[in-house]
Predicted model as a PDB file, atoms N, CA, C, CB and O in Angstrom, pLDDT in the B-factor column:
MODEL        1                                                                  
ATOM      1  N   MET A   1      88.199 243.553 -48.871  1.00 91.00           N  
ATOM      2  CA  MET A   1      87.495 244.523 -48.059  1.00 91.00           C  
ATOM      3  C   MET A   1      87.262 243.985 -46.652  1.00 91.00           C  
ATOM      4  CB  MET A   1      86.171 244.898 -48.710  1.00 91.00           C  
ATOM      5  O   MET A   1      87.110 242.781 -46.449  1.00 91.00           O  
ATOM      6  N   ILE A   2      87.238 244.884 -45.704  1.00 94.00           N  
ATOM      7  CA  ILE A   2      87.002 244.517 -44.316  1.00 94.00           C  
ATOM      8  C   ILE A   2      85.533 244.766 -43.981  1.00 94.00           C  
ATOM      9  CB  ILE A   2      87.935 245.315 -43.359  1.00 94.00           C  
ATOM     10  O   ILE A   2      84.979 245.816 -44.307  1.00 94.00           O  
ATOM     11  N   ALA A   3      84.919 243.797 -43.332  1.00 94.00           N  
ATOM     12  CA  ALA A   3      83.511 243.928 -42.950  1.00 94.00           C  
ATOM     13  C   ALA A   3      83.363 245.001 -41.871  1.00 94.00           C  
ATOM     14  CB  ALA A   3      82.948 242.570 -42.447  1.00 94.00           C  
ATOM     15  O   ALA A   3      84.173 245.083 -40.948  1.00 94.00           O  
ATOM     16  N   ASP A   4      82.333 245.809 -41.999  1.00 95.00           N  
ATOM     17  CA  ASP A   4      82.084 246.815 -40.963  1.00 95.00           C  
ATOM     18  C   ASP A   4      81.160 246.222 -39.896  1.00 95.00           C  
ATOM     19  CB  ASP A   4      81.458 248.110 -41.581  1.00 95.00           C  
ATOM     20  O   ASP A   4      80.676 245.097 -40.027  1.00 95.00           O  
ATOM     21  N   GLU A   5      80.927 247.000 -38.842  1.00 94.00           N  
ATOM     22  CA  GLU A   5      80.135 246.512 -37.710  1.00 94.00           C  
ATOM     23  C   GLU A   5      78.727 246.093 -38.127  1.00 94.00           C  
ATOM     24  CB  GLU A   5      80.052 247.583 -36.633  1.00 94.00           C  
ATOM     25  O   GLU A   5      78.237 245.048 -37.698  1.00 94.00           O  
ATOM     26  N   LYS A   6      78.084 246.893 -38.949  1.00 94.00           N  
ATOM     27  CA  LYS A   6      76.712 246.583 -39.375  1.00 94.00           C  
ATOM     28  C   LYS A   6      76.661 245.260 -40.134  1.00 94.00           C  
ATOM     29  CB  LYS A   6      76.151 247.718 -40.256  1.00 94.00           C  
ATOM     30  O   LYS A   6      75.767 244.443 -39.913  1.00 94.00           O  
ATOM     31  N   GLU A   7      77.616 245.058 -41.017  1.00 96.00           N  
ATOM     32  CA  GLU A   7      77.637 243.823 -41.798  1.00 96.00           C  
ATOM     33  C   GLU A   7      77.833 242.604 -40.898  1.00 96.00           C  
ATOM     34  CB  GLU A   7      78.744 243.882 -42.854  1.00 96.00           C  
ATOM     35  O   GLU A   7      77.199 241.569 -41.100  1.00 96.00           O  
ATOM     36  N   ILE A   8      78.704 242.729 -39.915  1.00 95.00           N  
ATOM     37  CA  ILE A   8      78.945 241.620 -38.993  1.00 95.00           C  
ATOM     38  C   ILE A   8      77.709 241.318 -38.162  1.00 95.00           C  
ATOM     39  CB  ILE A   8      80.125 241.933 -38.078  1.00 95.00           C  
ATOM     40  O   ILE A   8      77.358 240.154 -37.972  1.00 95.00           O  
ATOM     41  N   LEU A   9      77.038 242.370 -37.658  1.00 94.00           N  
ATOM     42  CA  LEU A   9      75.823 242.159 -36.874  1.00 94.00           C  
ATOM     43  C   LEU A   9      74.717 241.539 -37.718  1.00 94.00           C  
ATOM     44  CB  LEU A   9      75.343 243.478 -36.276  1.00 94.00           C  
ATOM     45  O   LEU A   9      73.977 240.681 -37.237  1.00 94.00           O  
ATOM     46  N   GLU A  10      74.598 241.966 -38.972  1.00 95.00           N  
ATOM     47  CA  GLU A  10      73.598 241.376 -39.863  1.00 95.00           C  
ATOM     48  C   GLU A  10      73.905 239.901 -40.122  1.00 95.00           C  
ATOM     49  CB  GLU A  10      73.541 242.148 -41.195  1.00 95.00           C  
ATOM     50  O   GLU A  10      73.000 239.067 -40.142  1.00 95.00           O  
ATOM     51  N   PHE A  11      75.180 239.588 -40.318  1.00 95.00           N  
ATOM     52  CA  PHE A  11      75.579 238.200 -40.546  1.00 95.00           C  
ATOM     53  C   PHE A  11      75.267 237.323 -39.341  1.00 95.00           C  
ATOM     54  CB  PHE A  11      77.066 238.124 -40.871  1.00 95.00           C  
ATOM     55  O   PHE A  11      74.694 236.243 -39.478  1.00 95.00           O  
ATOM     56  N   LEU A  12      75.655 237.807 -38.145  1.00 95.00           N  
ATOM     57  CA  LEU A  12      75.385 237.025 -36.941  1.00 95.00           C  
ATOM     58  C   LEU A  12      73.888 236.851 -36.711  1.00 95.00           C  
ATOM     59  CB  LEU A  12      76.022 237.690 -35.727  1.00 95.00           C  
ATOM     60  O   LEU A  12      73.445 235.790 -36.271  1.00 95.00           O  
ATOM     61  N   SER A  13      73.111 237.885 -37.006  1.00 96.00           N  
ATOM     62  CA  SER A  13      71.655 237.781 -36.860  1.00 96.00           C  
ATOM     63  C   SER A  13      71.089 236.736 -37.806  1.00 96.00           C  
ATOM     64  CB  SER A  13      70.987 239.138 -37.119  1.00 96.00           C  
ATOM     65  O   SER A  13      70.222 235.952 -37.420  1.00 96.00           O  
ATOM     66  N   ALA A  14      71.574 236.719 -39.042  1.00 96.00           N  
ATOM     67  CA  ALA A  14      71.095 235.741 -40.018  1.00 96.00           C  
ATOM     68  C   ALA A  14      71.474 234.326 -39.590  1.00 96.00           C  
ATOM     69  CB  ALA A  14      71.666 236.048 -41.416  1.00 96.00           C  
ATOM     70  O   ALA A  14      70.659 233.410 -39.699  1.00 96.00           O  
ATOM     71  N   VAL A  15      72.694 234.138 -39.108  1.00 96.00           N  
ATOM     72  CA  VAL A  15      73.130 232.809 -38.664  1.00 96.00           C  
ATOM     73  C   VAL A  15      72.284 232.352 -37.485  1.00 96.00           C  
ATOM     74  CB  VAL A  15      74.630 232.819 -38.278  1.00 96.00           C  
ATOM     75  O   VAL A  15      71.887 231.189 -37.412  1.00 96.00           O  
ATOM     76  N   MET A  16      72.008 233.270 -36.561  1.00 94.00           N  
ATOM     77  CA  MET A  16      71.215 232.926 -35.389  1.00 94.00           C  
ATOM     78  C   MET A  16      69.807 232.496 -35.792  1.00 94.00           C  
ATOM     79  CB  MET A  16      71.151 234.111 -34.422  1.00 94.00           C  
ATOM     80  O   MET A  16      69.267 231.535 -35.244  1.00 94.00           O  
ATOM     81  N   ARG A  17      69.216 233.204 -36.745  1.00 95.00           N  
ATOM     82  CA  ARG A  17      67.831 232.915 -37.154  1.00 95.00           C  
ATOM     83  C   ARG A  17      67.722 231.717 -38.081  1.00 95.00           C  
ATOM     84  CB  ARG A  17      67.234 234.122 -37.832  1.00 95.00           C  
ATOM     85  O   ARG A  17      66.804 230.906 -37.957  1.00 95.00           O  
ATOM     86  N   GLU A  18      68.659 231.610 -39.007  1.00 92.00           N  
ATOM     87  CA  GLU A  18      68.544 230.603 -40.062  1.00 92.00           C  
ATOM     88  C   GLU A  18      69.371 229.348 -39.790  1.00 92.00           C  
ATOM     89  CB  GLU A  18      68.962 231.200 -41.377  1.00 92.00           C  
ATOM     90  O   GLU A  18      69.139 228.301 -40.395  1.00 92.00           O  
ATOM     91  N   GLY A  19      70.330 229.460 -38.883  1.00 90.00           N  
ATOM     92  CA  GLY A  19      71.199 228.327 -38.605  1.00 90.00           C  
ATOM     93  C   GLY A  19      70.582 227.380 -37.599  1.00 90.00           C  
ATOM     94  O   GLY A  19      69.442 227.546 -37.166  1.00 90.00           O  
ATOM     95  N   SER A  20      71.358 226.397 -37.245  1.00 88.00           N  
ATOM     96  CA  SER A  20      70.892 225.456 -36.229  1.00 88.00           C  
ATOM     97  C   SER A  20      72.098 224.970 -35.446  1.00 88.00           C  
ATOM     98  CB  SER A  20      70.117 224.257 -36.869  1.00 88.00           C  
ATOM     99  O   SER A  20      73.242 225.101 -35.880  1.00 88.00           O  
ATOM    100  N   GLY A  21      71.816 224.417 -34.303  1.00 93.00           N  
ATOM    101  CA  GLY A  21      72.868 223.830 -33.499  1.00 93.00           C  
ATOM    102  C   GLY A  21      73.831 224.831 -32.923  1.00 93.00           C  
ATOM    103  O   GLY A  21      73.450 225.936 -32.535  1.00 93.00           O  
ATOM    104  N   THR A  22      75.102 224.429 -32.871  1.00 94.00           N  
ATOM    105  CA  THR A  22      76.110 225.247 -32.198  1.00 94.00           C  
ATOM    106  C   THR A  22      76.391 226.555 -32.931  1.00 94.00           C  
ATOM    107  CB  THR A  22      77.393 224.463 -32.053  1.00 94.00           C  
ATOM    108  O   THR A  22      76.755 227.547 -32.298  1.00 94.00           O  
ATOM    109  N   GLY A  23      76.230 226.575 -34.249  1.00 95.00           N  
ATOM    110  CA  GLY A  23      76.468 227.815 -34.998  1.00 95.00           C  
ATOM    111  C   GLY A  23      75.484 228.909 -34.617  1.00 95.00           C  
ATOM    112  O   GLY A  23      75.873 230.060 -34.421  1.00 95.00           O  
ATOM    113  N   ALA A  24      74.210 228.551 -34.511  1.00 95.00           N  
ATOM    114  CA  ALA A  24      73.185 229.516 -34.127  1.00 95.00           C  
ATOM    115  C   ALA A  24      73.369 229.946 -32.679  1.00 95.00           C  
ATOM    116  CB  ALA A  24      71.785 228.925 -34.330  1.00 95.00           C  
ATOM    117  O   ALA A  24      73.181 231.117 -32.347  1.00 95.00           O  
ATOM    118  N   LEU A  25      73.730 229.023 -31.836  1.00 95.00           N  
ATOM    119  CA  LEU A  25      73.954 229.328 -30.424  1.00 95.00           C  
ATOM    120  C   LEU A  25      75.142 230.280 -30.253  1.00 95.00           C  
ATOM    121  CB  LEU A  25      74.191 228.032 -29.629  1.00 95.00           C  
ATOM    122  O   LEU A  25      75.068 231.232 -29.477  1.00 95.00           O  
ATOM    123  N   LYS A  26      76.227 230.022 -30.972  1.00 95.00           N  
ATOM    124  CA  LYS A  26      77.405 230.875 -30.891  1.00 95.00           C  
ATOM    125  C   LYS A  26      77.092 232.271 -31.425  1.00 95.00           C  
ATOM    126  CB  LYS A  26      78.575 230.253 -31.668  1.00 95.00           C  
ATOM    127  O   LYS A  26      77.544 233.262 -30.853  1.00 95.00           O  
ATOM    128  N   ALA A  27      76.330 232.363 -32.507  1.00 96.00           N  
ATOM    129  CA  ALA A  27      75.948 233.665 -33.059  1.00 96.00           C  
ATOM    130  C   ALA A  27      75.103 234.442 -32.048  1.00 96.00           C  
ATOM    131  CB  ALA A  27      75.172 233.489 -34.387  1.00 96.00           C  
ATOM    132  O   ALA A  27      75.294 235.645 -31.871  1.00 96.00           O  
ATOM    133  N   ALA A  28      74.176 233.756 -31.390  1.00 95.00           N  
ATOM    134  CA  ALA A  28      73.344 234.405 -30.374  1.00 95.00           C  
ATOM    135  C   ALA A  28      74.203 234.877 -29.208  1.00 95.00           C  
ATOM    136  CB  ALA A  28      72.245 233.443 -29.874  1.00 95.00           C  
ATOM    137  O   ALA A  28      73.982 235.963 -28.671  1.00 95.00           O  
ATOM    138  N   GLU A  29      75.177 234.068 -28.815  1.00 94.00           N  
ATOM    139  CA  GLU A  29      76.066 234.444 -27.723  1.00 94.00           C  
ATOM    140  C   GLU A  29      76.881 235.683 -28.081  1.00 94.00           C  
ATOM    141  CB  GLU A  29      76.999 233.283 -27.373  1.00 94.00           C  
ATOM    142  O   GLU A  29      77.004 236.601 -27.270  1.00 94.00           O  
ATOM    143  N   LEU A  30      77.432 235.715 -29.286  1.00 95.00           N  
ATOM    144  CA  LEU A  30      78.224 236.868 -29.716  1.00 95.00           C  
ATOM    145  C   LEU A  30      77.372 238.133 -29.801  1.00 95.00           C  
ATOM    146  CB  LEU A  30      78.876 236.586 -31.071  1.00 95.00           C  
ATOM    147  O   LEU A  30      77.816 239.216 -29.419  1.00 95.00           O  
ATOM    148  N   LEU A  31      76.154 237.990 -30.300  1.00 95.00           N  
ATOM    149  CA  LEU A  31      75.253 239.153 -30.345  1.00 95.00           C  
ATOM    150  C   LEU A  31      74.905 239.626 -28.939  1.00 95.00           C  
ATOM    151  CB  LEU A  31      73.966 238.811 -31.118  1.00 95.00           C  
ATOM    152  O   LEU A  31      74.887 240.827 -28.672  1.00 95.00           O  
ATOM    153  N   GLY A  32      74.630 238.694 -28.051  1.00 92.00           N  
ATOM    154  CA  GLY A  32      74.313 239.054 -26.673  1.00 92.00           C  
ATOM    155  C   GLY A  32      75.460 239.771 -25.991  1.00 92.00           C  
ATOM    156  O   GLY A  32      75.246 240.737 -25.259  1.00 92.00           O  
ATOM    157  N   LYS A  33      76.685 239.300 -26.229  1.00 92.00           N  
ATOM    158  CA  LYS A  33      77.854 239.973 -25.659  1.00 92.00           C  
ATOM    159  C   LYS A  33      77.991 241.374 -26.223  1.00 92.00           C  
ATOM    160  CB  LYS A  33      79.129 239.168 -25.932  1.00 92.00           C  
ATOM    161  O   LYS A  33      78.280 242.319 -25.489  1.00 92.00           O  
ATOM    162  N   ARG A  34      77.787 241.510 -27.523  1.00 92.00           N  
ATOM    163  CA  ARG A  34      77.903 242.824 -28.168  1.00 92.00           C  
ATOM    164  C   ARG A  34      76.868 243.802 -27.616  1.00 92.00           C  
ATOM    165  CB  ARG A  34      77.739 242.690 -29.692  1.00 92.00           C  
ATOM    166  O   ARG A  34      77.141 244.996 -27.492  1.00 92.00           O  
ATOM    167  N   LEU A  35      75.686 243.296 -27.289  1.00 89.00           N  
ATOM    168  CA  LEU A  35      74.615 244.141 -26.767  1.00 89.00           C  
ATOM    169  C   LEU A  35      74.706 244.336 -25.257  1.00 89.00           C  
ATOM    170  CB  LEU A  35      73.273 243.545 -27.120  1.00 89.00           C  
ATOM    171  O   LEU A  35      73.914 245.080 -24.678  1.00 89.00           O  
ATOM    172  N   GLY A  36      75.667 243.674 -24.618  1.00 87.00           N  
ATOM    173  CA  GLY A  36      75.854 243.836 -23.186  1.00 87.00           C  
ATOM    174  C   GLY A  36      74.820 243.128 -22.336  1.00 87.00           C  
ATOM    175  O   GLY A  36      74.529 243.553 -21.218  1.00 87.00           O  
ATOM    176  N   LEU A  37      74.271 242.060 -22.857  1.00 86.00           N  
ATOM    177  CA  LEU A  37      73.213 241.350 -22.137  1.00 86.00           C  
ATOM    178  C   LEU A  37      73.737 240.448 -21.030  1.00 86.00           C  
ATOM    179  CB  LEU A  37      72.408 240.531 -23.099  1.00 86.00           C  
ATOM    180  O   LEU A  37      72.971 240.039 -20.158  1.00 86.00           O  
ATOM    181  N   PHE A  38      75.028 240.131 -21.046  1.00 82.00           N  
ATOM    182  CA  PHE A  38      75.552 239.164 -20.102  1.00 82.00           C  
ATOM    183  C   PHE A  38      76.468 239.774 -19.055  1.00 82.00           C  
ATOM    184  CB  PHE A  38      76.280 238.101 -20.834  1.00 82.00           C  
ATOM    185  O   PHE A  38      77.194 239.049 -18.374  1.00 82.00           O  
ATOM    186  N   THR A  39      76.448 241.071 -18.917  1.00 79.00           N  
ATOM    187  CA  THR A  39      77.301 241.689 -17.910  1.00 79.00           C  
ATOM    188  C   THR A  39      76.637 241.571 -16.554  1.00 79.00           C  
ATOM    189  CB  THR A  39      77.588 243.168 -18.251  1.00 79.00           C  
ATOM    190  O   THR A  39      75.438 241.811 -16.412  1.00 79.00           O  
ATOM    191  N   GLU A  40      77.411 241.208 -15.582  1.00 76.00           N  
ATOM    192  CA  GLU A  40      76.883 241.074 -14.231  1.00 76.00           C  
ATOM    193  C   GLU A  40      77.382 242.247 -13.406  1.00 76.00           C  
ATOM    194  CB  GLU A  40      77.302 239.716 -13.587  1.00 76.00           C  
ATOM    195  O   GLU A  40      78.465 242.205 -12.823  1.00 76.00           O  
ATOM    196  N   LYS A  41      76.585 243.275 -13.370  1.00 71.00           N  
ATOM    197  CA  LYS A  41      76.937 244.447 -12.598  1.00 71.00           C  
ATOM    198  C   LYS A  41      76.030 244.515 -11.382  1.00 71.00           C  
ATOM    199  CB  LYS A  41      76.827 245.734 -13.451  1.00 71.00           C  
ATOM    200  O   LYS A  41      74.825 244.728 -11.512  1.00 71.00           O  
ATOM    201  N   PRO A  42      76.600 244.336 -10.210  1.00 69.00           N  
ATOM    202  CA  PRO A  42      75.749 244.438  -9.027  1.00 69.00           C  
ATOM    203  C   PRO A  42      75.219 245.859  -8.897  1.00 69.00           C  
ATOM    204  CB  PRO A  42      76.525 244.029  -7.754  1.00 69.00           C  
ATOM    205  O   PRO A  42      75.964 246.829  -9.034  1.00 69.00           O  
ATOM    206  N   THR A  43      73.948 245.966  -8.638  1.00 72.00           N  
ATOM    207  CA  THR A  43      73.347 247.288  -8.509  1.00 72.00           C  
ATOM    208  C   THR A  43      73.136 247.596  -7.042  1.00 72.00           C  
ATOM    209  CB  THR A  43      72.012 247.373  -9.283  1.00 72.00           C  
ATOM    210  O   THR A  43      72.499 246.835  -6.313  1.00 72.00           O  
ATOM    211  N   ALA A  44      73.672 248.707  -6.629  1.00 70.00           N  
ATOM    212  CA  ALA A  44      73.504 249.156  -5.249  1.00 70.00           C  
ATOM    213  C   ALA A  44      72.306 250.086  -5.186  1.00 70.00           C  
ATOM    214  CB  ALA A  44      74.788 249.865  -4.721  1.00 70.00           C  
ATOM    215  O   ALA A  44      72.108 250.898  -6.089  1.00 70.00           O  
ATOM    216  N   PRO A  45      71.519 249.983  -4.153  1.00 69.00           N  
ATOM    217  CA  PRO A  45      70.389 250.902  -4.036  1.00 69.00           C  
ATOM    218  C   PRO A  45      70.899 252.324  -3.878  1.00 69.00           C  
ATOM    219  CB  PRO A  45      69.484 250.516  -2.845  1.00 69.00           C  
ATOM    220  O   PRO A  45      71.938 252.569  -3.263  1.00 69.00           O  
ATOM    221  N   GLU A  46      70.148 253.250  -4.445  1.00 77.00           N  
ATOM    222  CA  GLU A  46      70.544 254.646  -4.341  1.00 77.00           C  
ATOM    223  C   GLU A  46      70.155 255.196  -2.983  1.00 77.00           C  
ATOM    224  CB  GLU A  46      69.907 255.479  -5.458  1.00 77.00           C  
ATOM    225  O   GLU A  46      69.097 254.869  -2.446  1.00 77.00           O  
ATOM    226  N   GLY A  47      71.008 256.019  -2.443  1.00 78.00           N  
ATOM    227  CA  GLY A  47      70.738 256.622  -1.142  1.00 78.00           C  
ATOM    228  C   GLY A  47      71.170 255.717  -0.010  1.00 78.00           C  
ATOM    229  O   GLY A  47      71.631 254.599  -0.237  1.00 78.00           O  
ATOM    230  N   PRO A  48      71.020 256.200   1.201  1.00 78.00           N  
ATOM    231  CA  PRO A  48      71.460 255.408   2.357  1.00 78.00           C  
ATOM    232  C   PRO A  48      70.513 254.239   2.625  1.00 78.00           C  
ATOM    233  CB  PRO A  48      71.559 256.296   3.606  1.00 78.00           C  
ATOM    234  O   PRO A  48      69.329 254.287   2.294  1.00 78.00           O  
ATOM    235  N   THR A  49      71.060 253.203   3.226  1.00 73.00           N  
ATOM    236  CA  THR A  49      70.255 252.051   3.620  1.00 73.00           C  
ATOM    237  C   THR A  49      69.583 252.353   4.954  1.00 73.00           C  
ATOM    238  CB  THR A  49      71.127 250.762   3.715  1.00 73.00           C  
ATOM    239  O   THR A  49      70.238 252.774   5.908  1.00 73.00           O  
ATOM    240  N   VAL A  50      68.278 252.135   5.014  1.00 75.00           N  
ATOM    241  CA  VAL A  50      67.524 252.385   6.239  1.00 75.00           C  
ATOM    242  C   VAL A  50      67.065 251.044   6.786  1.00 75.00           C  
ATOM    243  CB  VAL A  50      66.309 253.340   5.982  1.00 75.00           C  
ATOM    244  O   VAL A  50      66.412 250.267   6.090  1.00 75.00           O  
ATOM    245  N   ILE A  51      67.410 250.782   8.039  1.00 77.00           N  
ATOM    246  CA  ILE A  51      67.006 249.538   8.697  1.00 77.00           C  
ATOM    247  C   ILE A  51      65.945 249.892   9.732  1.00 77.00           C  
ATOM    248  CB  ILE A  51      68.237 248.803   9.365  1.00 77.00           C  
ATOM    249  O   ILE A  51      66.168 250.735  10.600  1.00 77.00           O  
ATOM    250  N   VAL A  52      64.799 249.245   9.632  1.00 77.00           N  
ATOM    251  CA  VAL A  52      63.700 249.490  10.565  1.00 77.00           C  
ATOM    252  C   VAL A  52      63.617 248.300  11.500  1.00 77.00           C  
ATOM    253  CB  VAL A  52      62.341 249.718   9.816  1.00 77.00           C  
ATOM    254  O   VAL A  52      63.432 247.165  11.061  1.00 77.00           O  
ATOM    255  N   ASP A  53      63.754 248.564  12.785  1.00 77.00           N  
ATOM    256  CA  ASP A  53      63.679 247.507  13.774  1.00 77.00           C  
ATOM    257  C   ASP A  53      62.286 247.539  14.399  1.00 77.00           C  
ATOM    258  CB  ASP A  53      64.793 247.664  14.858  1.00 77.00           C  
ATOM    259  O   ASP A  53      62.018 248.290  15.337  1.00 77.00           O  
ATOM    260  N   ASP A  54      61.409 246.699  13.848  1.00 74.00           N  
ATOM    261  CA  ASP A  54      60.034 246.682  14.377  1.00 74.00           C  
ATOM    262  C   ASP A  54      59.619 245.262  14.747  1.00 74.00           C  
ATOM    263  CB  ASP A  54      59.043 247.272  13.343  1.00 74.00           C  
ATOM    264  O   ASP A  54      58.468 244.872  14.546  1.00 74.00           O  
ATOM    265  N   VAL A  55      60.554 244.496  15.285  1.00 73.00           N  
ATOM    266  CA  VAL A  55      60.283 243.117  15.667  1.00 73.00           C  
ATOM    267  C   VAL A  55      59.191 243.038  16.701  1.00 73.00           C  
ATOM    268  CB  VAL A  55      61.533 242.457  16.190  1.00 73.00           C  
ATOM    269  O   VAL A  55      58.348 242.142  16.647  1.00 73.00           O  
ATOM    270  N   ASP A  56      59.191 243.969  17.653  1.00 72.00           N  
ATOM    271  CA  ASP A  56      58.170 243.925  18.689  1.00 72.00           C  
ATOM    272  C   ASP A  56      56.907 244.684  18.300  1.00 72.00           C  
ATOM    273  CB  ASP A  56      58.721 244.485  19.972  1.00 72.00           C  
ATOM    274  O   ASP A  56      55.997 244.845  19.113  1.00 72.00           O  
ATOM    275  N   GLY A  57      56.853 245.150  17.049  1.00 61.00           N  
ATOM    276  CA  GLY A  57      55.649 245.821  16.566  1.00 61.00           C  
ATOM    277  C   GLY A  57      55.691 247.331  16.654  1.00 61.00           C  
ATOM    278  O   GLY A  57      54.793 248.001  16.143  1.00 61.00           O  
ATOM    279  N   THR A  58      56.708 247.882  17.287  1.00 59.00           N  
ATOM    280  CA  THR A  58      56.834 249.341  17.346  1.00 59.00           C  
ATOM    281  C   THR A  58      58.107 249.749  16.654  1.00 59.00           C  
ATOM    282  CB  THR A  58      56.819 249.853  18.807  1.00 59.00           C  
ATOM    283  O   THR A  58      59.194 249.306  17.025  1.00 59.00           O  
ATOM    284  N   ALA A  59      57.982 250.577  15.668  1.00 53.00           N  
ATOM    285  CA  ALA A  59      59.168 251.041  14.929  1.00 53.00           C  
ATOM    286  C   ALA A  59      59.928 252.043  15.787  1.00 53.00           C  
ATOM    287  CB  ALA A  59      58.767 251.684  13.560  1.00 53.00           C  
ATOM    288  O   ALA A  59      59.322 252.848  16.494  1.00 53.00           O  
ATOM    289  N   GLN A  60      61.235 251.993  15.724  1.00 54.00           N  
ATOM    290  CA  GLN A  60      62.061 252.919  16.500  1.00 54.00           C  
ATOM    291  C   GLN A  60      62.665 253.958  15.613  1.00 54.00           C  
ATOM    292  CB  GLN A  60      63.152 252.182  17.246  1.00 54.00           C  
ATOM    293  O   GLN A  60      63.395 254.828  16.089  1.00 54.00           O  
TER     294      GLN A  60                                                      
ENDMDL                                                                          
END                                                                             
């Protein structure tokens, strides 16, 4: 039989909690990747960028 997604996630969770050393670390890494915790997506602010030039104390 082939393991389904739920079974694999349960296994990795158990290894992460009950294991030690590199096995637990690798299980945590795989779970984190599956959950999308390590994606580096730069976030752009919504809307136009507004620059306020008020160096001399008066906004323009």
